Backbone as CSV, one residue per row, in Angstrom:
resi,resn,N_x,N_y,N_z,CA_x,CA_y,CA_z,C_x,C_y,C_z
1,UNK,40.063,-24.125,15.236,38.928,-24.580,16.123,37.521,-24.277,15.574
2,UNK,37.444,-23.225,14.857,35.911,-22.872,14.395,35.519,-23.739,13.228
3,UNK,36.657,-24.143,12.514,36.262,-25.034,11.423,35.705,-26.388,11.787
4,UNK,36.403,-26.943,12.827,35.806,-28.166,13.379,34.453,-27.873,13.929
5,UNK,34.331,-26.831,14.763,33.058,-26.511,15.553,32.030,-26.384,14.457
6,UNK,32.144,-25.842,13.421,31.366,-25.626,12.160,30.994,-26.887,11.427
7,UNK,31.941,-27.886,11.558,31.670,-29.204,11.010,30.451,-29.922,12.042
8,UNK,31.065,-29.943,12.989,30.011,-30.528,14.079,28.736,-30.141,14.163
9,UNK,28.738,-28.688,14.063,27.153,-28.283,13.927,26.529,-28.735,12.553
10,UNK,27.326,-28.641,11.715,26.687,-29.052,10.388,26.322,-30.405,10.272
11,UNK,27.122,-31.212,11.066,26.928,-32.587,11.261,25.679,-32.796,12.103
12,UNK,25.474,-32.181,13.047,24.323,-32.238,13.925,22.960,-31.870,13.345
13,UNK,22.947,-30.611,12.801,22.098,-30.141,11.928,21.410,-30.651,10.269
14,UNK,22.516,-31.442,9.813,22.217,-32.127,8.586,22.384,-31.299,7.466
15,UNK,22.953,-29.976,7.749,23.037,-29.038,6.710,24.182,-28.243,7.001
16,UNK,24.783,-27.425,6.127,25.687,-26.564,6.465,25.115,-25.381,7.462
17,UNK,26.028,-24.923,8.526,25.725,-23.895,9.591,24.964,-22.661,9.115
18,UNK,25.482,-22.167,7.822,25.039,-21.007,7.216,23.612,-21.036,6.693
19,UNK,23.437,-22.234,5.992,22.169,-22.888,5.569,20.934,-22.593,6.602
20,UNK,21.495,-23.419,7.848,20.584,-23.563,8.903,20.271,-22.089,9.547
21,UNK,21.189,-21.270,9.771,21.065,-19.809,10.168,20.208,-19.240,9.341
22,UNK,20.220,-19.132,8.047,19.233,-18.530,7.180,17.895,-18.974,7.222
23,UNK,17.875,-20.457,7.463,16.541,-21.017,7.569,15.613,-20.473,8.944
24,UNK,16.541,-20.566,9.915,16.163,-19.993,11.118,15.778,-18.463,11.311
25,UNK,16.529,-17.619,10.712,16.091,-16.403,10.506,14.729,-16.143,9.682
26,UNK,14.708,-16.951,8.643,13.224,-16.899,7.916,12.186,-17.402,8.741
27,UNK,12.347,-18.456,9.448,11.307,-18.841,10.446,10.898,-17.839,11.527
28,UNK,12.054,-17.175,12.119,11.692,-16.123,13.247,10.968,-15.037,12.448
29,UNK,11.263,-14.587,11.241,10.486,-13.429,10.586,9.163,-13.877,10.400
30,UNK,8.876,-15.093,9.714,7.544,-15.426,9.443,6.830,-15.545,10.925
31,UNK,7.338,-16.104,11.799,6.476,-16.178,13.083,6.115,-14.813,13.494
32,UNK,7.130,-13.855,13.514,6.554,-12.151,13.927,5.687,-11.751,12.893
33,UNK,5.663,-12.167,11.577,4.885,-11.422,10.659,3.261,-12.305,11.025
34,UNK,3.312,-13.355,11.454,2.143,-14.012,11.586,1.466,-13.613,13.099
35,UNK,2.358,-13.159,13.879,2.111,-12.638,15.318,1.410,-11.195,15.184
36,UNK,2.009,-10.762,14.244,1.397,-9.244,13.994,0.437,-8.913,12.714
37,UNK,0.107,-10.064,12.276,-0.985,-10.021,11.024,-0.373,-9.544,9.996
38,UNK,0.756,-9.495,9.820,1.349,-8.756,8.563,1.811,-9.850,7.188
39,UNK,1.231,-11.359,7.513,1.690,-12.222,6.776,0.561,-12.353,5.609
40,UNK,0.739,-11.143,4.916,-0.177,-11.066,3.637,0.608,-10.653,2.365
41,UNK,0.293,-11.152,1.340,1.197,-11.004,0.284,1.185,-9.664,-0.332
42,UNK,2.156,-8.947,-0.563,2.271,-7.494,-1.203,1.642,-7.641,-2.732
43,UNK,1.653,-8.704,-3.369,1.193,-8.992,-4.827,-0.091,-9.247,-4.985
44,UNK,-0.491,-10.334,-4.531,-1.948,-10.560,-4.460,-2.785,-10.413,-3.367
45,UNK,-2.321,-9.978,-2.079,-2.961,-9.852,-1.039,-3.512,-11.042,-0.163
46,UNK,-3.296,-12.081,-0.634,-3.727,-13.357,-0.042,-2.708,-13.577,1.135
47,UNK,-3.199,-14.471,2.354,-2.406,-14.758,3.334,-1.203,-15.734,2.941
48,UNK,-0.283,-15.309,3.613,1.088,-16.312,3.359,0.840,-17.138,4.348
49,UNK,0.789,-18.490,3.986,0.395,-19.377,5.215,1.524,-20.218,5.766
50,UNK,2.447,-20.506,4.948,3.836,-21.242,5.291,5.217,-20.448,5.226
51,UNK,6.081,-20.569,5.894,7.420,-20.210,5.955,7.840,-20.675,4.471
52,UNK,7.626,-21.566,3.750,8.198,-22.106,2.689,7.956,-21.340,1.667
53,UNK,6.609,-20.785,1.637,6.061,-19.837,0.505,6.471,-18.467,0.555
54,UNK,7.155,-18.124,1.878,7.483,-16.564,2.136,8.469,-16.280,1.272
55,UNK,8.446,-14.884,0.595,9.468,-14.300,0.037,9.659,-12.735,0.441
56,UNK,10.797,-12.284,0.417,11.220,-10.824,0.631,11.459,-10.290,-0.832
57,UNK,10.648,-9.172,-1.117,10.945,-8.435,-2.420,11.010,-7.104,-2.098
58,UNK,11.460,-6.305,-3.252,11.394,-5.078,-3.423,10.394,-4.690,-4.114
59,UNK,9.743,-3.664,-3.514,8.413,-3.012,-4.219,8.709,-2.432,-5.443
60,UNK,9.894,-1.631,-5.647,10.266,-1.250,-6.878,11.700,-1.547,-7.154
61,UNK,11.977,-1.930,-8.621,13.253,-2.485,-8.807,14.333,-1.550,-8.442
62,UNK,15.363,-2.034,-8.063,16.571,-1.176,-7.549,17.590,-1.279,-8.312
63,UNK,17.804,-2.260,-9.226,19.048,-2.575,-9.854,19.552,-1.123,-10.502
64,UNK,18.542,-0.647,-11.444,19.020,0.523,-12.439,18.798,1.950,-11.653
65,UNK,18.423,1.840,-10.358,18.094,2.977,-9.590,19.230,3.074,-8.415
66,UNK,19.986,2.163,-8.030,20.974,2.381,-7.202,21.009,1.667,-5.888
67,UNK,21.888,1.667,-4.873,21.866,0.836,-3.893,20.966,1.330,-2.747
68,UNK,20.642,2.577,-2.838,19.931,3.240,-1.721,18.580,2.504,-1.698
69,UNK,18.001,2.464,-2.973,16.663,1.547,-2.984,16.558,0.309,-2.727
70,UNK,17.718,-0.482,-2.655,18.008,-1.798,-2.163,17.710,-1.525,-0.628
71,UNK,18.283,-0.790,-0.017,18.540,-0.635,1.442,17.332,0.278,1.944
72,UNK,16.377,0.671,1.228,15.124,1.365,1.798,14.279,0.392,2.381
73,UNK,14.120,0.411,3.662,13.261,-0.493,4.328,11.708,-0.317,3.814
74,UNK,11.276,0.942,3.229,9.950,1.252,2.875,9.642,0.786,1.467
75,UNK,10.841,0.118,0.751,10.943,-0.563,-0.418,10.856,-2.086,-0.388
76,UNK,10.796,-2.566,0.840,10.714,-4.111,1.283,9.233,-4.627,1.524
77,UNK,8.794,-5.563,0.801,7.604,-6.048,1.006,7.827,-7.796,1.125
78,UNK,6.656,-8.287,1.685,6.662,-9.823,1.727,5.669,-10.141,0.593
79,UNK,5.799,-11.431,0.194,5.033,-12.007,-0.691,5.067,-13.418,-0.901
80,UNK,4.257,-14.156,-1.510,4.467,-15.565,-1.869,5.765,-15.736,-2.795
81,UNK,6.254,-16.716,-2.786,7.528,-16.843,-3.727,6.852,-16.922,-5.098
82,UNK,5.739,-17.447,-5.201,5.231,-17.576,-6.562,4.966,-16.289,-7.232
83,UNK,4.135,-15.535,-6.280,3.631,-14.054,-6.739,5.084,-13.236,-7.015
84,UNK,6.095,-13.387,-6.146,7.277,-12.798,-6.425,7.967,-12.926,-7.794
85,UNK,8.175,-14.160,-7.922,8.669,-14.598,-9.310,7.812,-14.306,-10.542
86,UNK,6.585,-14.440,-10.371,5.618,-13.932,-11.342,5.775,-12.449,-11.645
87,UNK,5.717,-11.590,-10.688,5.821,-10.058,-10.699,7.137,-9.640,-11.288
88,UNK,8.153,-10.525,-11.170,9.389,-9.968,-11.883,9.487,-10.551,-13.344
89,UNK,8.810,-11.426,-13.760,8.465,-11.667,-15.149,7.582,-10.817,-15.674
90,UNK,6.698,-10.349,-15.156,5.730,-9.321,-15.691,6.056,-7.846,-15.735
91,UNK,7.049,-7.609,-14.776,7.376,-6.068,-14.701,8.006,-5.531,-15.971
92,UNK,7.480,-4.516,-16.253,7.995,-4.010,-17.322,8.457,-2.321,-17.124
93,UNK,9.782,-2.376,-17.566,10.466,-0.910,-17.108,9.707,0.215,-17.883
94,UNK,9.046,0.095,-18.922,8.606,1.245,-19.752,7.319,1.549,-19.532
95,UNK,6.650,0.872,-18.363,5.357,1.099,-18.003,5.355,2.734,-17.190
96,UNK,4.283,3.169,-17.377,4.211,4.483,-16.554,3.546,4.407,-15.207
97,UNK,4.371,4.891,-14.276,4.140,4.887,-12.879,2.734,6.148,-12.610
98,UNK,2.017,5.696,-11.747,1.018,6.764,-11.396,-0.330,6.296,-12.312
99,UNK,-0.275,5.107,-12.688,-1.527,4.781,-13.508,-2.141,3.500,-12.727
100,UNK,-3.370,3.416,-13.184,-4.067,2.167,-12.652,-3.734,0.950,-13.227
101,UNK,-3.441,1.109,-14.617,-2.711,0.040,-15.282,-1.275,-0.686,-14.533
102,UNK,-0.580,0.367,-14.313,0.589,-0.119,-13.572,0.421,-0.815,-12.203
103,UNK,-0.581,-0.349,-11.602,-0.922,-0.961,-10.165,-1.709,-2.479,-10.504
104,UNK,-2.696,-2.291,-11.427,-3.474,-3.725,-11.665,-2.761,-4.755,-12.514
105,UNK,-2.159,-4.282,-13.432,-1.596,-5.352,-14.449,-0.085,-5.691,-13.837
106,UNK,0.689,-4.731,-13.439,2.047,-5.012,-13.232,2.323,-5.033,-11.661
107,UNK,1.100,-4.790,-10.671,1.547,-5.025,-9.352,2.443,-3.988,-8.753
108,UNK,2.493,-2.832,-9.372,3.284,-1.809,-8.738,2.564,-1.231,-7.321
109,UNK,3.105,-1.162,-6.382,2.434,-0.466,-5.384,3.090,0.912,-4.647
110,UNK,3.562,1.532,-5.658,4.260,2.557,-5.272,3.136,3.867,-4.880
111,UNK,3.589,4.600,-4.237,2.615,5.792,-4.008,1.623,6.374,-5.092
112,UNK,2.375,6.796,-6.146,1.448,7.157,-7.172,0.657,6.150,-7.754
113,UNK,0.963,5.001,-8.042,0.206,4.020,-8.492,-0.763,3.440,-7.527
114,UNK,-0.687,3.663,-6.460,-1.687,3.262,-5.488,-2.972,4.438,-5.525
115,UNK,-2.500,5.714,-5.275,-3.174,6.883,-5.634,-3.890,6.736,-6.822
116,UNK,-3.414,6.492,-7.797,-4.076,6.153,-9.156,-5.295,4.999,-9.232
117,UNK,-4.837,4.167,-8.401,-5.887,2.904,-8.184,-7.024,3.578,-7.590
118,UNK,-6.714,4.149,-6.304,-7.754,4.632,-5.450,-8.782,5.708,-6.287
119,UNK,-8.310,6.502,-6.907,-8.733,7.438,-7.962,-9.767,6.619,-9.029
120,UNK,-9.107,5.807,-9.392,-9.805,4.764,-10.494,-10.927,4.134,-10.108
121,UNK,-10.951,3.686,-8.797,-11.844,2.943,-8.347,-12.993,3.673,-7.909
122,UNK,-12.700,4.764,-7.365,-13.726,5.968,-6.988,-14.545,6.468,-8.234
123,UNK,-13.902,6.542,-9.135,-14.703,6.967,-10.453,-15.223,5.885,-11.062
124,UNK,-14.930,4.667,-10.856,-15.783,3.434,-11.462,-16.925,3.423,-10.487
125,UNK,-16.947,3.677,-9.218,-17.986,3.501,-8.395,-19.152,4.338,-8.787
126,UNK,-18.568,5.725,-9.266,-19.444,6.973,-9.663,-20.118,6.557,-10.938
127,UNK,-19.651,5.942,-11.864,-19.969,5.600,-13.146,-20.919,4.686,-13.136
128,UNK,-20.901,3.404,-12.162,-21.655,2.263,-12.137,-22.716,2.545,-11.029
129,UNK,-22.909,3.809,-10.306,-23.950,4.204,-9.443,-23.690,3.423,-8.112
130,UNK,-22.474,3.121,-7.766,-22.219,2.480,-6.379,-21.356,3.405,-5.651
131,UNK,-21.453,4.668,-6.011,-20.863,5.467,-5.095,-21.634,5.752,-3.820
132,UNK,-20.792,5.720,-2.555,-21.247,6.208,-1.147,-20.347,7.262,-0.778
133,UNK,-21.114,8.214,-0.263,-20.305,9.223,0.286,-19.824,9.117,1.679
134,UNK,-18.729,9.053,1.940,-18.181,8.786,3.357,-17.493,10.271,4.088
135,UNK,-17.563,10.381,5.126,-17.273,11.496,6.087,-15.750,11.998,5.431
136,UNK,-15.895,13.172,4.936,-14.459,13.635,4.669,-14.193,13.251,3.183
137,UNK,-15.151,12.707,2.528,-14.913,12.317,0.965,-15.829,13.162,0.024
138,UNK,-15.486,13.632,-0.957,-16.390,14.499,-1.859,-16.800,13.605,-2.862
139,UNK,-17.969,13.866,-3.261,-18.572,13.157,-4.255,-18.025,13.618,-5.593
């Protein structure tokens, strides 16, 4: 019975039911991201404007690290398809985490790289005379 049911659904939808369900899930996800103003690219920071350009990615590569990193929801981010593909090509396994270069050049957004970026920018502002002291921040 389910085979004929799936055939009928596929016929009505114009595509296999599994494909349609995947598309619908992505549409719902994109709708929720937009609703909560979370539709911004992890890689470039720009707005993800269409569901067709939405990509789900892992912040840190998990293949050589194990399945736990794959399932870690804190390791999941959203990006443009083009940015995600570009980041995968650029990613260098031998690069050092916790550096501004890893953040800026390779797009790593792990905590050590993000912290290194903040410190780099703070020092850059000091060097260039653009430092402003904010409440709770030391010069």
